[in-house]
N, C-alpha and C positions, 0 to 999 in steps of 0.2 A: 707967259710960255709956261707949261704946264711943270711941277716940278715931284715926281717920285719920290717917294718916302724908303726906307725903309721897314723893314715888318719886325718889329722883336717882343716878344711876350703879349701878342694880340697885340697891339698898340703901331701905329705911322711914326716914324723919329726921325729928324733930321739927323744926319752924318755928327760925329761929331766936332770934326773941323770944319764944320759950315761951308765945305767946300764941294764944288758940282762939277760933272762931266756934263760937255756937251754929249744929244742924242740925234744923229741923223737920221732923215728919210731919203735911203738911198737911193728912190724912184726919182727923187727932183733935187737931192746935193747939197739940201737945206737942214739946219737946223729945228728941231719941231719941239724939245723937250729937253730937261735936262735929269740925271740922277745922280743919286750919291756918289761921292769920293771917299768912300767906305774906307777907315785905316782899322791897326787893330783893336782900338777902343772900342770900333762897334763891333767887332767881331766878338772882343770878351763879353759887352754886354748880352749878347746872343745865346753864345755859349751859356752865361751863368742861366740866361732862360729856361733855356731847355736844358738844366743838369738841373736846376730845381721842378719843371715839369716831369720832371721823366719816372719820380716811382708812381706818383697819379697814371700816369698814361700810360705804361708797363705795364697794371694792375688792372688796367682793364679790360670787362668779354672780349671776346672773340666777336662774340656778336653787337657789341659795343663798338667795333674800333669795324666791324666791317660797315654798320650806318652813317659811320661819319664820312666814312670812304666813299658811301652811297650818296651821301648828302652833296662834296666836292662833284660828283660827278656828276649830279643832276642839274648845278649850277653850270657847269659849265655846257654842258647840252643846254639849259636856258639863255646861253648868252653865246651860242656858236655866231651869229654872226657878227657882235662884236668884239668876239676874241679874235675872230676869221678876219677883220677889218685892221684892228689892231698890229697882227702879226703881218701881215702883209705892207703895211705900211710902214712899222720897225725893218722888216728883214729884204724886200724886195722883190720876195716873192709873189708871183700870180696871186691872187684873190682866187680864183677858183682854186690851188694847187687848196691854201688855206683849211675854206670850206668842204673842200673834199678828202680829206688826211689830214693836217695838222692836227687841227682843235677833234675832230672827230677820234682822234685818237688816243689823244690827250684822255681826255674823257676816256676809252675805252683802256687806257693804263691804271685809272684808279675802281674802274667798275672791275676791272678782271681782278686786281689786288684786292678787291674789299670782298671777291668770293674766293680768291685763294689761300686768305689767311684763312679760311674756315674748315679747309682740306686740307691743312700742312700737318702733316700726323709725326709723332716722333716713333721710331724704331724701338722691337722688343724682341729678346731672346732669349728664349730659356733654355739652361745648360740641362741638357736630361742627365740625371743619374750624379748631378751634383747637388741637386735642388737647387737651384741658384735660378736666381732669372736677372737678367740685363735688361735697361731700358733707356734711352735717351730722350736728355731733353733738352728743347732748344731755347736758347735768353735770348733777350735783344740786347743787345750791347751796349745801351745808353744813347748816348748823344754820337752821332754821325754828320760827316759830311760831302754834301754833297754840291757839284761844277758843273756845270749844264754849260754847251757851245749855243753857237749862234744860229747854226744852218738849219735846223731845227726847234727852235726855241722852247715851246711849252711842249710839248712833244715830247724831250726829250727830259726837258725837264722833269717832269711829271712821270716818268719812265725811271727814274731815281727816287725821288721821293716818296713817291706814291706805294714799292715794297719796302723803302727803311720805316714809315707811320703802319704801315700793316704788319709788320714784323715788333712793333711795341716799343721804335727807338725814338729819340726826341730829334730836330733833324734841324743845321742849319746850313742852309743851300746860297750856293752864287750862281747868278745867271751873267752870262755873258754881258757885257760891258756895252758891247753893241748893238744886243736885244732883248731891252728888258722890260721891256711894255708888259709883253701877256704873263711874266712872271708877278709884276705888280700889281695887275687884276685881278690875278689868282690869290695875293693877298688880302683886296681887297674883297672879293669873295667867301674866303677864311673870316674876316671882319663879317659879314653880312649873316653866316649862319653859325654863330656865335663857334666856330672851333675852337677847343682850347688852350687858354692860354701859352706861349710857349713851345709847344708840339711843335710847331714850325715855323721858322723864321727864316727868313729875306733880306739877306746883305745885298746891296750892289758896290761894287767898286772894279777896280783894276786887279789882274791877276797879280801882278805885282805885290800888294799892299792887301785888297782884303780876300784874295787867296790865297797865298803866302799865311799870314794870319791863321785861316780856318787849318791846311794842309800841318802847320806845329805847329799849333795848339795842344796841348799834353792830354787836355781831356777829350777831345774829339778821336773815339777808339777807330773810325772807320774814314776812309776816303774814296768815294766814287767821281767819278772825272770818266769826262768825254770832251779828248781834244788834240791837241796835237803830239807827235811824240816826241819832241822837244821837253815840251811841258812835262811830259806823262813820265820825262830820264827825272828832271830835275824833283817831282812829285814823291818818287820813287826811294831815291839820294835822301831827300828830306825828311820821309817816314819811317825808311829804314828803322833807325835810331829806338825811332817809341814806340815800333814791332807792331805798327799800325795794319791790319787790312786795307786791300787796297786792292780795284777793280777800275782798271784804267783801260777804255777804249780808244782808241788812239787812231793814228793813221793808214789810207788804206792804198793800194793802188793795182786794183781789182781786175783779172784777165775776162775774160771772155771770148771761149772757143769756141769758132763756128767751124763746123764740118761740113759735107757736100750734102749730106745725106740727111739734113736738119731739115722741119717746117720751114719752107724758105720766106711765106708769107708771114708767119707768125716771129722766128725770128726776124727780121728785119721791121717790123713795128714794133719788137718789143727793143731792140738795139739802139732804135732811135729813142725812147724812154728813157732806158736803161743811160745813155750815153749824155743829155741830156737834163733831165729834169731835176727841176729847182735848179735850175741855171749849173748843172755838176753839181752844186755845193752840197752831196749827199756822201759819206763816205762810203757808200756800197754802190756809188756808181760804176760801171764798167769802163775805165780810162783807158784799159790797154786791149785793142781788141785782133783777135789773130784767127785770119781767114782762113783754111786750107786754099790751095795754089789753082786747085783746077774751076774755084768758086773765086775765086779774087776779083777778077776783072768786074766779074758780072757785081759783086757785091759792092765794090768798091763805087761804079757807075751809079746803081740803085740807093746807096745809100745817102752820096753828096746828092743828087738829087730830092730825098725825102727831105733833107736836112735844110737844102737850102729852102725849102716850102715855109719853113720854122717861124710865128711871126715872134720878132723880140717888139717888145711895149710896154705901153702904161700895166701896172700891176694891178689896177681896176677894171680895167678892160678884158670883159671874158674871150677876147680874140689873142689875147695874147700867149704864148706858149714858153714865153722866156720873159721875167721880169727884168729887173737890176741886182747884179751885184750885190751882195753884205754893203759896203766901203769902198772909198776912195784906193783907200792904202792895199786894200784886196782886188782891185780890179790890174792897178797898179804892176800888183806881185802875177797876175795872170799874164798881162801882155809879157811880162821881161819873159815867161816862157816862149810864149808867141816869136816873139822876135827875137829869141836865139837859135829858132828851128832850123835859118838857116846854115849856122855855125855849126850845125849837128848831121848836117847832109838830108836835111828833110826836108819834105816838098806841104807846103798847106794846099787843100786840095779847095776846100772854102773856108769862110769866115776869118776870124782872124783881126775883124777893124773895130774902131767903136762905134757906139749908134746912137744919132740923133731922133730922142721920141720925142713929137710935137707936144708942148708945153709944161717937156720936163728936161729942158735941153743939159742943163748942169745934174740929170742923174746917170748913175753908173753904169753903163750896160755894153752890150760887146754879143758882135757875132757867134753862133755856135758854131765852133772850129776846129776840124776836121783832119790832121796832118799825117803824111805817111813819113813813115821813118825806114831807116836800112840796116838797124838794129838793137837787139832790146837793150842794149847797153847805154845808150845816149840817155842821156841827164831827163829828155820827154818820157822815158818810159821808166824810169829809177828813182824821181823824185813825184810826191803828193803835188801836183798843181792845183786841185779844189775848186775848179772852175768850168766853163762850159768849152772842154780842150779835151778830144780824143785823137788818140795814135793809134794808126794800125800799119799791119803787115802781113804777108802770108807765112804759112808755113807748110811745110814738105810730106811730116807724117805727126801718127799720132804719140811719138816717142817725141820730138822736136815740141810742140803743142805743150807738152807740158813741160819741160826742159825750160822752155819761155814760161809759160806758167809762173814758175818754181823761179827763177834763177832774179830775188826782189827781196827788196831786206823786208818785205810788208807780207800782210797773211791774213786779210778779212774776208771778204770773199772773192766767187767767182762762179761763171755763167758758163754751163757747157748744151751748145747745141748739135743734138744728133738723134738720128733715131735708133742704133744700135745700143739697147739697153748695158750689153757686156762692156761698153768703150763707156760708157755712161758709168756705171758702176766702177771700172779698171781705175779710172782719174777722178773721179770721185773721192775713193780711197787713196789718191797718190798726192792730188793737189794740199798744198800747204797752206790750207785756206780754214776760218774758223765755222765759214757758211759754204755751202756747192749748193747753187741753184741748176737745175738740170730742166732747160725747155720754158723757160719759165726766170722771174725775176722781180726781187721785192713782193716777196708772194712767202708775207712775214704770219710764223704763230705764236701769239702771245705766250702759249706753256713751252716755243721750247727755248735753249742756251745760245744765246748769242754775245758772240767776243770773238775775239781774231788770236793768233802765232805772231810767234818773231816781233815785230816792232810794230805793230798795228795793237800790241798790248797785252795785259795775262788778267785772267779774273773772266768770270760769265753771269751777265744779268738774264734776265729776261724769267718768266718761270719759277719754277722752285728755287732753280739755282741763283735768284736774287735773292728769295725769303732766308737761303743758307746764308748767303754771303752778309746779310744783317742780322743775323745771329750765330749764337755760340754755342757748340755743342756742348753737352752735362752728360759723359757716364754716369749711372746708379745702378750698382748690382744689389740686390738683396736675396739673401740665403732664407728659405722656408724651409728648413729643415727643422723637425721637433727638438726638442734639445729635454 
């Protein structure tokens, strides 16, 4: 059985405790590899390596750093199929999705920041009449920590480490212990291209041990974390006394507002995708669907028919629309919400049952599920389920739709379907969310800021926002008055 290792100071290392964690293939429900159960000592080793490497890495020219980033992107592109197969096996997602989205996006993240770092300019302000000029230097922070989730493993891992490295920092990164394989393959890529030692360090393990050691380490100046809201709260409490910079991209319970004047066919097709892509395990999925009364019954019928056609199956099968959920524990959590629907006076319109896939009988498969609810205040509409489960209910007016959209603790993203541009602008301005899509979904531009409000987190990633996060601004004022 394969044992993946930590990547510290350019070398592969076994955990100091010599303890290992099982890594499951969710499509089969079987252990297929092991990863380090790293402890505080392993994180300390990684931090010291990063600290030692920082002076040289931060002093490299923008062009040299850019070239290194392009080398990583090139290697990811050359290993597209290998990485996609590993991602599908590790996560349970359809191979077709990993080939089309996850791995190409990881490559794009490195390419984008390879170019963005050469365009990241400082500001200058001349004080007329005072013969002074103020300008801003942006300096890398030093050693930073990046902790990524399991739903889009390499995609979101690279989303964090690429801007951190581009800005001149050295990184101690922890991928999810549930999906470690592609981050390990990335460390192999770094080894193959002779990436500078100590600049990127990847430590595997549990959040309670490895992740906690990263968050509380006094030499780590910033934490970029994507994951659950409760974990984000803990990180914020831990980091606050040390005044660390924090970027926390947390949970979502995203509203999908559908008005009668929308492009119906486009809306229906996109809503099926936005509800169940990646088994609903995307923080941006539209998990609360609100439909204007006059088309509610039509939409309900058409939506249920379309969802029933989705195939749940072997992730390696190109015909599979949904693969396996990421773990047995997560499957049981999602099933718990479905089983509680009756207690909330909700009606399961379709799905809700486990699926047995031929040859993968022990896999963690679940039917895509639509639940009709009567109240926006029910548990199904207020808590993040993070699986192939959506709720739906009607609304009477634009004002009620807005009330439903905002009456939740989260504020990550939202979707509006309407042909009325005035309504689109009014709602976009009033919805409490970091991202609003109008007549589209998951249409991302890497230059734009990404993040949420309320319990969906603090800070922004993406574009120059990420480079700003991973640098510290310093104002310099020079007088050029002749003496």
